[in-house]
C-alpha positions in Angstrom: 66.0 112.2 89.6 65.2 111.0 93.1 65.5 107.3 93.7 63.5 106.4 96.8 62.8 103.1 98.4 59.5 102.3 100.4 60.2 100.4 104.0 57.7 99.5 106.7 55.5 96.8 107.9 53.5 94.7 105.8 50.2 96.1 105.0 51.0 99.5 106.1 50.3 101.0 102.8 53.2 101.3 101.1 52.4 100.1 97.6 49.0 102.1 97.9 50.9 105.2 98.5 53.1 104.8 95.7 49.9 104.2 93.4 48.3 107.5 94.9 51.8 109.4 93.9 52.5 107.6 90.6 48.9 106.4 89.1 51.3 103.1 88.7 50.6 99.9 90.5 54.2 98.6 91.7 52.9 95.3 92.3 53.4 93.7 88.8 52.9 90.0 89.7 49.4 88.6 89.1 49.8 86.8 92.5 50.8 90.1 94.2 47.5 91.8 93.0 45.1 88.9 93.9 46.6 88.8 97.2 46.8 92.7 97.9 50.6 91.6 99.1 53.9 92.9 97.7 56.0 89.7 97.1 58.9 91.1 95.1 60.4 94.5 94.1 58.1 96.9 92.2 58.7 100.0 90.4 56.8 103.3 89.6 57.7 106.9 88.8 55.6 110.2 89.0 56.8 113.9 88.2 57.0 116.2 91.3 56.1 119.9 91.3 59.5 121.3 90.6 59.6 119.4 87.0 62.2 116.7 88.8 61.1 113.1 88.4 61.0 110.5 91.7 61.3 106.7 91.0 59.9 104.6 93.7 61.4 101.1 94.8 58.5 99.1 96.5 59.8 96.6 98.8 57.8 93.8 100.7 57.0 94.0 104.3 56.4 90.8 105.1 58.8 89.0 107.1 59.5 86.0 104.7 60.8 88.5 102.2 63.7 89.8 104.4 66.2 89.2 101.5 64.3 90.9 98.9 63.5 94.0 101.3 67.3 94.2 101.6 68.0 94.2 97.9 65.4 97.2 97.5 67.0 99.1 100.2 70.6 98.5 99.4 71.3 100.7 96.1 69.4 103.5 97.5 70.6 106.9 99.4 66.9 107.8 100.3 63.6 106.2 101.6 60.1 106.6 102.6 59.2 104.9 106.0 55.5 104.1 106.2 54.0 103.3 109.4 50.2 102.7 110.0 48.3 105.3 112.3 45.9 102.6 113.5 48.6 99.9 113.8 51.9 101.9 114.5 55.3 100.8 115.1 55.5 97.1 114.3 57.8 94.1 113.8 58.6 94.6 110.4 58.8 98.6 110.9 61.9 97.7 113.4 63.6 95.3 111.1 63.3 97.7 107.9 64.7 100.6 110.0 67.6 98.3 111.3 68.3 97.5 107.6 68.0 101.6 107.0 70.5 102.2 109.8 72.7 99.2 108.8 72.9 100.7 105.1 73.5 104.2 106.6 70.5 105.6 104.3 71.0 109.5 105.0 67.8 110.7 103.4 64.6 109.6 105.3 61.0 110.7 105.1 58.6 109.5 107.5 54.9 109.0 106.5 52.4 107.9 108.7 49.7 106.3 106.5 45.9 105.4 106.8 45.2 108.5 109.0 41.9 108.4 107.9 41.6 105.3 110.4 43.0 106.6 113.4 45.1 109.7 115.0 48.4 109.7 113.6 50.0 111.5 116.4 50.9 108.1 119.0 52.2 106.0 115.9 54.4 109.4 115.2 55.9 110.0 118.5 56.8 106.0 118.6 58.1 106.2 115.4 60.4 109.1 115.7 61.7 107.6 119.4 62.9 104.4 117.2 64.7 106.4 114.5 66.4 108.0 116.9 67.3 105.2 118.9 69.1 103.5 115.5 71.1 106.7 115.1 68.8 107.5 111.9 67.2 111.1 110.8 64.0 111.4 112.4 61.9 114.1 110.2 58.5 115.8 111.1 56.2 112.7 110.3 53.6 113.5 107.4 50.4 112.3 108.0 49.0 111.0 104.7 45.9 109.1 103.3 46.0 107.0 100.1 42.1 106.5 100.5 41.2 110.2 100.7 44.4 112.0 99.3 45.4 113.7 102.7 49.0 114.9 102.9 49.9 113.8 99.4 51.0 117.4 98.0 53.0 117.7 101.4 54.8 114.3 100.6 55.2 115.4 96.9 57.0 118.8 98.5 58.9 116.5 100.8 60.1 114.4 98.0 61.2 117.6 96.0 63.1 118.8 98.6 65.3 115.8 98.8 66.8 116.5 95.2 69.5 119.2 96.3 70.9 116.4 98.3 71.2 114.1 95.0 73.4 115.9 92.7 74.8 114.0 89.4 77.9 112.1 90.8 80.9 111.6 88.7 83.2 108.5 88.7 82.6 104.9 87.9 79.5 102.9 87.1 78.0 100.2 89.4 74.7 99.3 88.4 73.1 96.9 91.0 70.5 94.4 89.0 67.5 93.9 90.6 65.5 92.6 87.5 66.8 90.9 84.2 64.1 89.7 81.6 64.4 89.2 77.8 62.6 91.4 75.3 61.9 89.6 71.7 64.3 91.3 69.2 66.7 92.8 71.9 67.7 89.9 74.0 68.5 90.6 77.6 67.4 93.6 79.5 68.6 94.4 83.1 67.2 96.9 85.5 68.8 98.6 88.4 69.5 101.7 90.2 72.4 103.8 89.2 73.8 106.2 91.9 76.8 107.8 90.0 78.6 108.0 86.7 77.4 108.0 83.5 76.2 104.9 81.2 76.4 105.3 77.1 74.9 103.2 74.3 78.2 101.3 73.0 79.8 101.3 76.6 81.7 98.1 77.5 80.8 97.1 81.1 82.3 94.2 83.2 79.8 91.7 84.6 80.4 90.6 88.2 80.1 87.9 89.2 80.8 86.9 85.5 78.5 84.3 84.5 79.8 84.6 80.5 82.9 83.6 78.5 84.8 86.9 79.3 83.4 89.3 81.9 83.0 92.2 79.3 79.9 92.9 77.5 78.6 95.7 75.7 75.4 98.2 76.2 73.1 97.8 73.3 70.2 100.3 74.6 69.5 102.2 77.5 65.9 103.2 78.9 65.1 105.8 81.6 61.4 105.4 82.8 60.3 103.7 79.5 62.1 106.2 77.2 65.1 105.1 75.3 68.0 107.5 76.0 71.8 107.9 74.4 73.3 108.2 77.8 72.3 108.5 81.4 73.8 109.9 84.7 73.0 108.8 88.3 71.0 108.9 90.2 68.6 107.3 88.2 66.4 104.0 87.2 67.7 102.7 84.2 66.9 99.6 81.7 70.1 98.5 80.1 70.0 96.0 76.9 73.2 94.2 76.9 74.4 92.6 73.7 74.9 89.1 73.3 74.6 87.9 77.4 72.5 85.2 78.1 69.5 86.1 80.8 71.1 83.6 83.4 74.4 85.4 83.5 72.9 88.4 85.0 70.5 87.4 87.9 69.6 89.6 90.8 72.6 90.7 92.6 74.7 91.2 89.6 76.6 94.2 89.1 77.5 96.1 85.9 80.7 98.1 86.5 83.1 100.6 84.7 86.0 98.0 83.7 89.1 98.2 85.9 87.3 100.7 88.5 86.5 98.5 91.2 88.1 95.9 93.5 86.6 92.4 93.0 87.2 90.9 96.2 86.2 87.9 98.3 88.2 89.2 101.2 87.5 92.4 103.1 88.4 94.2 106.5 85.2 96.0 107.9 84.4 98.3 110.7 81.2 97.0 112.5 78.5 99.5 113.6 76.0 99.1 116.6 72.2 100.0 115.8 72.3 103.5 117.6 76.1 103.7 116.4 75.5 107.7 116.7 75.2 107.6 120.2 78.0 109.0 122.5 79.8 106.9 123.4 78.7 104.3 120.5 77.8 101.1 122.1 80.1 97.9 120.7 78.0 95.7 118.1 76.6 93.0 119.3 77.8 89.5 118.9 77.4 87.8 115.4 77.9 84.0 114.7 81.2 83.0 112.5 78.8 82.3 109.6 76.6 85.5 108.5 74.9 86.9 105.4 76.7 90.2 103.6 74.3 92.4 101.7 75.6 95.2 99.4 73.4 96.7 96.9 71.2 93.8 95.5 73.8 91.3 95.9 74.0 89.0 99.2 76.7 86.5 100.0 77.5 84.2 102.5 80.6 85.0 104.5 82.7 84.0 107.2 83.3 86.4 110.1 87.2 86.4 111.8 86.3 89.2 114.6 89.6 91.2 115.0 88.1 93.8 117.8 84.7 94.6 119.2 84.1 96.7 116.2 86.4 95.3 113.6 86.0 92.0 111.2 87.1 90.4 108.5 84.9 88.8 106.1 85.9 85.7 103.7 82.9 86.3 101.2 81.4 83.1 99.3 81.8 84.7 96.2 83.1 88.4 94.9 81.7 91.7 95.4 83.0 94.7 93.5 83.9 97.3 96.2 85.4 100.8 97.0 86.9 101.8 100.6 84.0 103.3 102.4 81.2 101.1 101.2 78.3 100.4 103.4 77.4 96.8 104.2 74.8 94.9 106.1 75.8 91.9 107.8 73.3 89.8 109.2 73.0 87.0 111.6 70.7 84.6 109.6 69.1 83.1 112.6 68.4 85.7 114.9 68.0 88.3 112.3 69.8 91.0 113.7 71.5 93.4 111.0 74.5 95.2 111.4 76.1 98.0 109.4 79.9 97.4 108.1 82.1 100.3 106.6 84.7 98.5 104.0 87.9 99.7 105.4 90.4 97.6 103.1 88.9 95.6 100.2 92.4 94.1 99.4 93.7 92.9 102.9 97.1 90.8 103.1 96.4 87.4 104.5 96.9 87.2 108.5 99.7 84.6 108.9 102.4 84.2 111.8 102.4 84.9 115.2 101.2 88.6 115.9 100.0 89.0 112.8 96.3 89.5 113.6 97.3 92.1 116.2 99.5 94.2 114.0 96.3 94.2 111.5 94.3 95.1 114.2 96.6 98.2 115.2 96.4 99.3 111.5 92.8 99.1 111.2 92.4 101.1 114.5 93.0 104.6 112.8 90.9 103.3 109.6 87.7 106.1 109.0 86.7 104.4 106.1 86.6 107.8 104.2 88.3 107.5 100.7 90.8 109.7 101.4 94.5 109.8 99.6 96.7 110.7 102.3 95.0 108.0 104.7 95.5 105.5 102.1 99.0 106.3 101.8 99.8 106.3 105.3 98.3 102.9 105.6 99.8 101.2 102.7 103.0 103.1 102.2 103.6 102.5 98.6 100.7 102.0 95.8 100.1 102.3 92.5 97.7 105.0 91.2 95.7 102.2 89.0 95.0 100.6 92.5 93.8 103.5 94.2 91.6 104.2 91.5 90.3 100.8 91.7 90.0 101.1 95.7 87.7 104.5 95.0 90.3 107.0 96.4 90.0 110.0 94.5 93.5 111.5 93.0 95.0 115.1 92.8 94.1 116.7 89.7 96.7 118.1 87.6 99.6 116.6 85.4 99.4 113.0 84.4 99.8 110.8 87.8 102.7 108.8 88.9 102.6 104.9 88.0 103.5 104.9 91.9 102.5 107.3 94.6 104.4 107.0 98.0 103.6 108.2 101.7 106.2 111.0 102.6 107.3 109.1 106.1 107.4 105.6 103.9 109.7 107.5 101.5 112.2 109.0 104.0 112.7 105.1 105.6 113.3 103.8 102.5 115.5 106.7 101.4 117.3 106.0 104.6 117.8 102.2 103.9 118.7 102.9 100.3 121.8 105.4 101.3 122.7 102.7 104.1 122.4 99.8 101.7 124.9 101.7 98.8 127.1 102.9 101.6 127.7 99.5 103.1 128.1 98.2 99.7 131.1 101.1 99.0 132.6 100.3 102.1 132.9 96.5 101.6 133.6 95.9 97.7 137.2 96.2 96.1 138.3 99.3 94.5 137.2 98.1 91.0 134.2 96.1 91.8 131.2 97.4 90.1 128.2 99.5 92.1 124.6 98.2 93.1 122.3 97.7 90.1 118.7 98.8 90.3 117.5 95.0 90.3 120.0 94.3 93.3 118.4 97.3 95.1 114.8 96.3 94.3 115.7 93.0 95.8 117.4 93.9 98.8 114.8 96.5 100.0 112.1 94.1 98.9 110.4 96.9 96.3 107.9 95.8 93.9 109.7 97.5 91.1 112.7 99.3 90.1 110.9 102.5 89.2 110.2 103.0 92.9 114.0 103.8 93.2 113.5 107.0 91.3 111.1 108.2 94.3 114.0 107.6 96.9 117.2 109.0 95.5 118.6 111.2 97.8 121.3 114.2 96.7 124.1 111.7 98.2 123.7 109.1 95.7 124.1 109.3 91.9 123.2 106.8 88.9 126.1 106.0 86.0 124.8 103.7 83.7 122.3 101.9 85.5 124.2 101.5 88.6 123.9 103.6 91.7 126.5 104.8 94.0 127.8 107.5 96.5 127.7 111.3 94.8 131.0 112.1 96.3 132.9 109.0 97.4 136.4 109.6 98.0 138.7 107.9 95.5 140.1 104.5 97.1 143.7 104.6 97.5 143.9 101.1 95.5 142.9 103.5 92.6 145.3 106.5 92.8 148.2 104.8 90.7 145.9 104.4 88.0 144.2 107.6 88.2 147.5 109.2 87.8 148.5 107.0 84.7 145.1 108.3 83.1 145.4 111.7 83.7 148.6 111.9 82.2 147.9 109.9 79.3 144.6 112.1 78.6 146.6 115.5 79.3 149.0 114.3 76.5 146.3 112.9 73.9 143.6 115.8 74.5 140.8 114.9 72.8 142.3 112.1 70.7 141.3 109.9 73.2 143.3 106.7 73.9 142.2 103.4 72.2 141.0 100.4 74.3 144.4 98.7 72.9 146.1 101.9 74.4 144.7 101.3 77.9 145.9 97.5 77.7 149.3 98.7 77.3 149.6 101.3 80.1 148.2 98.3 82.0 144.8 100.2 83.1 141.9 97.6 82.9 138.3 98.0 81.8 137.1 97.5 85.0 139.7 100.6 86.3 138.1 103.0 84.1 134.8 102.1 84.8 135.5 102.7 88.5 137.5 105.9 87.6 134.3 107.1 86.1 132.1 106.1 88.9 134.3 108.5 91.1 134.2 111.5 88.6 137.7 111.3 87.8 136.6 110.2 83.9 133.5 110.6 81.7 132.6 107.7 79.5 131.3 108.6 76.1 131.3 105.2 74.8 132.2 101.8 75.4 135.7 102.5 74.7 136.1 106.2 74.7 136.8 108.3 78.0 137.7 111.9 78.5 138.4 114.0 81.7 135.7 116.5 82.7 138.2 119.2 82.0 138.6 118.4 78.5 134.8 118.3 77.8 134.8 121.8 79.3 137.3 123.1 76.8 135.8 121.3 73.9 132.1 123.2 74.7 134.5 126.4 75.1 135.8 125.6 71.5 132.1 124.6 70.0 130.6 128.1 71.4 132.9 129.8 68.8 131.2 128.2 65.8 128.6 129.5 64.0 125.2 127.8 64.6 124.2 125.7 63.3 127.2 123.3 62.8 127.7 119.9 61.7 129.6 117.1 63.0 132.7 117.9 60.4 132.6 121.2 61.8 133.1 120.2 65.0 135.8 117.7 64.3 138.1 120.6 62.2 137.4 123.0 65.5 138.3 120.1 68.0 141.0 118.3 66.0 139.7 115.3 67.2 138.7 112.1 65.3 135.1 110.9 64.5 134.9 108.0 67.2 135.4 111.0 69.4 133.6 113.5 68.4 130.3 111.8 67.8 129.9 110.4 71.0 130.8 113.6 72.7 128.3 115.4 70.7 125.8 112.7 71.8 126.8 113.3 75.5 126.2 116.8 75.3 122.8 116.2 73.7 121.8 114.3 76.6 123.0 116.9 79.2 121.1 119.6 77.3 124.0 121.6 76.1 123.7 121.1 72.5 120.6 120.5 70.4 120.0 118.8 66.9 118.2 121.2 64.9 118.0 119.2 61.6 117.4 115.7 60.6 121.0 115.7 59.1 122.9 116.3 62.4 123.1 120.2 62.4 123.2 121.3 66.2 123.5 124.2 68.0 124.4 125.2 71.5 121.8 125.9 74.0 122.2 127.9 77.3 125.2 126.2 79.2 123.6 123.1 81.3 124.9 122.6 84.8 127.1 119.0 85.2 127.7 119.0 81.6 130.6 116.7 82.5 128.8 114.2 84.6 
């Protein structure tokens, strides 16, 4: 389906054109029909020559209904601008064109109406010039007359040619509500333009802003152009029956959202665009007051604007909006009726506080493009959860399941360097038997939000042992030389009959010293009171290789001539290192191909 909004000055024939194309009257209110004047949004549809369908959102042209006009243009990506041949470019034509430029509507059909009353040439020439001045597309104008039928076939063809630019869009749903009403026996129904994603009967949707207890609602039914459907994909006009949602909870400007797929925010950093911003070089946007009105989709929000640079600003919204990076807002001066475009750069900005913070934020935003690119977001944020990137509208690479945290390569390098310095400094300053750093200590020292990030920045110079991180090839401190010699001598004598905790106490070797020797690779800790040398473990593996597979713990005990308190943790250690595998539930094992670092 092609969804097209009308635009143009009051009484320039927008609704008459829609009636001529569709056979339906978009003016649904009795007062509209009585006065011949569109006061609210109207809706109609027709089939095109190709069999595709065009749906129209007819907007009012009167200056008093500016808010309603912006609600009609906000959710669409194609517009039909009507200019009357006998009156030409007029005040609200210019205002509507400014709105089209502010929303950056990419597809435009220029229609010169009422050509039965005047030559369309002069109006067409002025209209094209005005569109180009605003940076809008200026297609060849179509001369039409709803009264005589002139040009209607050409207009249908032009509408049909829009469709290749509007493939069905994947991704999350954001349906902006433009009407809400109650149907007897069904409850609340809302209508809107769905640009992307797929909505199905039974889906759960988030309401924004939420006017009900708990923001999640269920889709009870769907209709497209009066026909019930099980699912609908954008772009399309859609009516949605919501289960157990009161009418006053979904006024115009509400949105139905895929849950957890949007940033719902009241603070947003934007790039402001001057009218005609496609000029080279682009002009700076004109001044705006501190108090402005923001429009997105069918929503409007009062906001306070803080200018960070000529074309950069921060908006503090009076109520939340569901946003993605790259969304296009219209920002309006309520008094002067100036309308500017604004591209969302960051819908989750940090508060600006402290000396120099505004300048640093300005420098960060200067290079922001507003395009939802993973590399750009990682470069700017450094470190971010994949779930947060999805909510920002940033496409993630396809492939294996994504990591919880994603990190910019340069940020990774800096953090890895800081971690190495932190561990080295701790190693130099601590006593020989003092424990190495825990993940929690490293998290706090580096200001990391999650200990799992340490996995992303561990370098080959570091190693982890039982949740503590130290240098991989640290030189054994002189204070441990004597105790190291004692343990080697004892273990050489005991073999795989490892000394007990009592025996270590008799030898004057403390538990802290045993742990320190483990960190330096002198010993391998198999259990709280079981330590062996790496050489002893290698010799044990050689013995196990001679056993027939699969073997049991009892077979290993006999072959190794070792007690169960040593053999069981030894085999579990070899399981973790990938040297052995359990092949049955009752403990039968086999040796796998020899793994590297079996004794670490």
